[in-house]
C-alpha positions in Angstrom: 0.4 14.3 5.2 1.0 10.9 6.6 -0.3 11.9 10.1 -3.5 13.3 8.4 -4.1 10.0 6.7 -3.5 8.0 9.9 -6.0 10.3 11.7 -8.6 10.2 8.9 -8.7 6.4 8.8 -8.3 5.9 12.6 -5.0 4.1 12.2 -2.5 3.5 15.0 0.4 5.9 14.7 2.6 3.2 16.2 2.0 1.1 13.1 4.0 3.5 10.9 7.1 1.2 10.5 4.9 -1.7 9.3 2.9 0.5 7.0 6.1 1.9 5.5 7.5 -1.6 5.0 4.2 -2.7 3.3 4.2 0.4 1.1 7.8 -0.2 0.0 7.1 -3.8 -0.8 4.1 -2.8 -3.0 6.3 -0.2 -4.7 8.9 -2.8 -5.5 6.2 -5.1 -6.9 4.8 -2.3 -9.1 8.3 -1.4 -10.4 9.1 -5.0 -11.2 5.9 -5.6 -13.1 5.1 -2.2 -14.7 8.3 -0.2 -15.0 11.2 -0.7 -17.3 13.8 -3.3 -16.3 16.3 -2.0 -13.8 14.2 0.6 -12.1 13.9 -1.6 -9.0 17.7 -1.4 -8.4 17.1 0.1 -4.9 15.4 -3.1 -3.6 18.7 -5.1 -3.4 20.7 -2.9 -1.0 17.6 -2.1 1.0 16.6 -5.8 1.2 13.0 -4.9 0.2 11.2 -8.0 -1.2 8.4 -7.2 -3.6 5.0 -7.9 -2.3 3.3 -11.1 -3.6 0.7 -9.2 -5.7 -0.3 -8.9 -9.3 -0.5 -5.3 -10.4 -3.8 -4.5 -12.1 -4.8 -1.5 -14.1 -8.1 -0.1 -12.8 -10.1 2.9 -13.6 -10.1 5.6 -10.9 -13.8 4.7 -10.0 -13.1 0.9 -9.7 -9.9 1.6 -7.7 -11.8 3.8 -5.3 -14.6 1.3 -4.9 -12.2 -1.6 -4.2 -10.2 0.5 -1.7 -13.3 1.6 0.2 -14.8 -1.9 0.1 -11.6 -3.4 1.6 -11.4 -0.6 4.1 -14.9 -1.1 5.4 -14.4 -4.9 5.4 -11.3 -4.4 7.7 -12.9 -1.9 10.1 -15.6 -2.3 12.6 -18.7 0.0 12.7 -16.8 2.8 14.3 -14.2 2.8 11.5 -11.4 1.8 13.8 -9.0 -0.9 12.8 
């Protein structure tokens, strides 16, 4: 599935480690802000630092619109990063 996502959005497959690290940091931030205390126990031994973000609750429509807006902002006319 990950390979299909990278292909669909014209992402560099060599960026996988950086993408994985960013994904884990966002997960840690989500757990720290939204989930019950103690659910982010895995971050300490793995040395994952939560991303400096504020989790917002968005409707599916607004979430999609924001994602696509940022995607197109970050890509050139060809859709390549």
